[in-house]
N, C-alpha and C positions, 0 to 999 in steps of 0.2 A: 581588465575584465573581472567581473564579480558574479558569483552565482546568485547574488541577492538583487542584482539590477539587470534591467534589459539592455543589451548591447546590440548595436546595429551591424557593425562590421568586425571581421576577424583581424586581430593584430598578432604580431609575433609574440610568443610566450603564452598565448591564450590556450586554455584547455577546451577542446571542441569534441563533440560526440559524432563519430562517424557512423552513419546509419546505412546498413546493408539490407536488413529486413526487420520485421517486427521483433524477432528474438535474437538479432545479431547487431549489437551496438557496441562500439569500442571507443574509449576515451583516448585521445592523443594530445600531446602538447606541441603546439606549432613552433617549429624551429627551422629557420632558413637554412637550406642546404641538405635537409634530410628528405627521405621518401618514406611512404607507407605502403605496405603491400596488403592487398585484400584478395578475395576469390575472384573479383572482377578485374584484377590487374593492379598496377601501382599508380600512385600520383605523387607529385612533389609538394612538400609543405609550402613552398614559395607560391604555388598556384592558389593557395587558400587565402593568403594575406590580401586584405582589401576587399574580399568577397563578403556579401551579405549573409548572415546566418540563415540557414535554410536553403542555401544554393545547391544546385546539382553540379557535381564535379565529375568530369569525364576521366575515366581510367583507361588503361590500355586495352581492356577487354569488356568494358561496360561502364557503369556510372554508380556513384554513391551520393548521399546527401550529408552535409555537415551542419549540425545543429548546435545551438547554444546550450551550455551546461546549466542544469538546475538540480535541486535536491532530488526530484523525482527521477530525472534522467540519470543522475549519478547512482541512485539506488539500484537501477537495473543494469548498469554497465560497469560498476566499479570492480577493481581486482579484489577478490575475497581473501582477507587475512583471517577472518573468523566468520561464524554464522551471523547473518545480518538481520535487522528488523526491516520489514517491507512496508510499503506505503499504507495498506489497510490498517496495520497496527499503529503506524506513525500518526495517522490522522486522529485516532482515538486518544493517543497519548497527549498530543498537543492541545486537544480540546479539554480533556479531563484535568490536565494540569493548569488550565486557565492561563495559558501563555499568551502574551501580547507584546508589541514593541515596548522595550524598556524593562522587560522581566530579566531577573538574574536567575540562571539555572545552573545546577550542579549535576553532572552526569558521570556515572561509573559503571562499566568501563567503556572506553572509546571504541575498541574493536576496529572494524573497517570504516567507521565514521559515517555510516549511512544515516543514522538518526541525528548525528551531530550537525550535518548540513541542514537538515530540516529544522532543527531547533534554532540554529543561527538565523535562518531566513525568517522564522516566526518572530524572534525578538529584535531583529534588525529595525532601525539603525542605532537605537539608544540602549539596548540591552547587552548582556554579556553571558557567554557560556564558559563555565569552568569544567573541563572534562578530565577525568582521571583514568589512567591505564597502567596496570602493574607490569606489563611486558614492555621493556625499554625500546626494542626495535619498532614495535607497533606504534608507540607514542611518538617516536621520531618521524616515522613515515607519515603519520596523521598530521603532524606539525607542518611538514613540507607540503602536503596536499592542501591544507588550509591556506598556505601562502600562495601556492600556484592558482588557487581558485578565488583569490582576492577577498578572503573573509578572515584573515589572520588578526585583524584589528578587533574582532568581535568574539574571539575565543582564546582561552589560555589552556595549554595542555600540560598536565602534571604526570610525572612518572612516580606512582605511589601505589602501594597495596593498602587500599582503604579498609579492608577487613582487619588488618593487623595494626595499621598506623592511624586510621581515621582520616578525615578530610583535612584536618589542620586549620579549619576556619570556623567562625561562630557568627551567628546573627547576620548572615550574608544573603542567603538565597530565598527566592520566592517559591521555588519548586526544586525537588530532587528526583532524579531518575536513577534506578539501580538495575543493572543487568549483570548479576554476579551469581556464581555457583552457590554461595551461602549468604544471601542478602541480609538475613537476620543478624549477622555479625557486624554489619555496618549501620544498623538502624539507630543505635544510640548516638553515633557521631553525626548521622544525617539529621537527627532531631536538633542537635546543637547548631548545625550549620544553617538551619532555617531561621528566618527573621523572627524577632520578638513578637511580631503581630501574627505569627503562625504561617502556614503555607500548605502546599500539597505535595504528596509523595506518590511515586509509582514504582513498582517492582515488576520486572519481566522475568518469568520463570517458566521453563518448559514442562516441569513436573508438578503434579498436584501436591506432593509431599512438601515441596519447597513452599508452595502457597500456604499450606497449613502452618508450618513453622513461622513463616513471616507474619501471617495474620495474628497469631498468638502473641508474638513479640511486639507487634504494633499496638495491640490492645494494652499490654503491660506498660508501654511507654506513654500511654495517654492519648494515642491517636483515636479519632472517631470517624464515623462514616466509612468503615472499612468494607470494601466490596471487590469482587474479582470479575473480570470480563474476559471472554474468549472471542476474539474477532475472527470469523471465518468468512471466506469469500464463496459465494454460491453462483455458479455460472449457469445461465439459462439459454437454451436453444430456441430461437423463435422461427417457426416454420408455418406453412399453410396446410391446413388439414380439412378433410371433408367431415363435417360434424352433422349428425342427424338432429333435426328439430324435435323437441318434445311436444306431444299432442296434448295441450291443456284442455281440449274439449272432451277428452276421454272417449273418443269415437271407437278406439280399439276395444275398450271394455264392453261397450254396448254391443258391438259386433260379436264379441266372444260369447256374451250371454245369449244372444239370439241363436248362435250356432249350437250352444249346449241345450237350450230349451226352445226348440222350434215350435211355432204355432201355425194354425191353418191360415191365419190372416197375413202372416209374413211369408212372402215368397223368397225362396233362396236366391241369393244374389249370385250372378254369374261372375266367376273370377276373371279378372282382366288379365290379359297375357303379361307374363313377367317381362319386365324390361331390364336388360342387362346394364348395370351401372358402369360407367367409365372409370377405369382405374386411374387414380391420380397420384402421381409420384410426389413424395414429400420434398423432393429436390427440384421440382418442376419450375421452370422459369417462364412458363406461359402466363398470360394475363388472365384476369378473372372472366373477361368477356368470351374467351375461347372455350370455356367449359359449358357443359349442359346447365341450363338454368335451374333444373331440379336439384342439382348439387349445391349444398349450402357450405360455402368455404369461409373459414375463419383463420385468422392468425392466432396461434396458440404458443405459449411459452412453457417449456418443461425442462427440468434439470438434465444436464448431460450425465452420462453413465459414470464418469470418473470425476470426482470433485477434489480440489485442493484440500489437503488434510490439515491436521493440527500444527500450529507453529509455537504457541505459548500462551500462558495466562498472564493477564495484566491485573495486578492488585493495586488498588488506589486507596489512599487514606488522607485524612485532613488533620492537621495540627492546629488547634485553636490558639489564641493568644497565650504565650508562655506564662503570663501572670494571672491567667483566668482561674 
């Protein structure tokens, strides 16, 4: 099994995602003889072997679904060893670094390997990821996960503090990604690691002070086109509302002027009896035909009251040809 390829059936040793609900997904490695317990009861791993990915599995008190692993599924279900980068930021990173199959990428630090899986999938099958992690245990766990997910041929994990020791490579990478507390300390080594033809660099920082120091150091080292992006997700609620039509004929204004300045020629109009409007619930499931025809219903989108907040700043820069 590989997170980079589509697989049809589940085999022993595969990592599958157990889906209980939208926000309850758990990765497990299928091993014959073991069982897995959920809030819907338990199921045996042997019952999964040979089943098609996406199948519904009956438990003792309900059912779950087993899904194929992918970088996106891994991001929302992985065991957190550090704060991770989520899909909205990952998509911006892969686009702005101009990654494609065959690209060579350097990453520091590895952390929980959320971004690492997405980078590998982007550069697969002819590219390679060199990922650096200063914490030994995290680097060892990441190496095991890459092997379990069938992507170990496309990634090399290093245990190294790049801020103190550098990357130890030169003229190798098409792009460099930094997720470090002090990224400006690793920029000189990152510049050396980029190919002679130049390349792209991205630094992820949660604080604007880190962005300022990094940007100043990038400019000193000769990087150009330096800019920072903050990627925020904005959730909209789409509902049906009763919206009044605007009177473009301005009849209301003419009526108001006649009332303020009555003349002998104009007879006062008799007010029509007020009609009570039907209250329409925003959550109503009735069809449009069941409402009064005088009500003008529209689907309208508006932001929800609580929006996801700040995650971090993405600073990008370009290094031109080193001999330029």
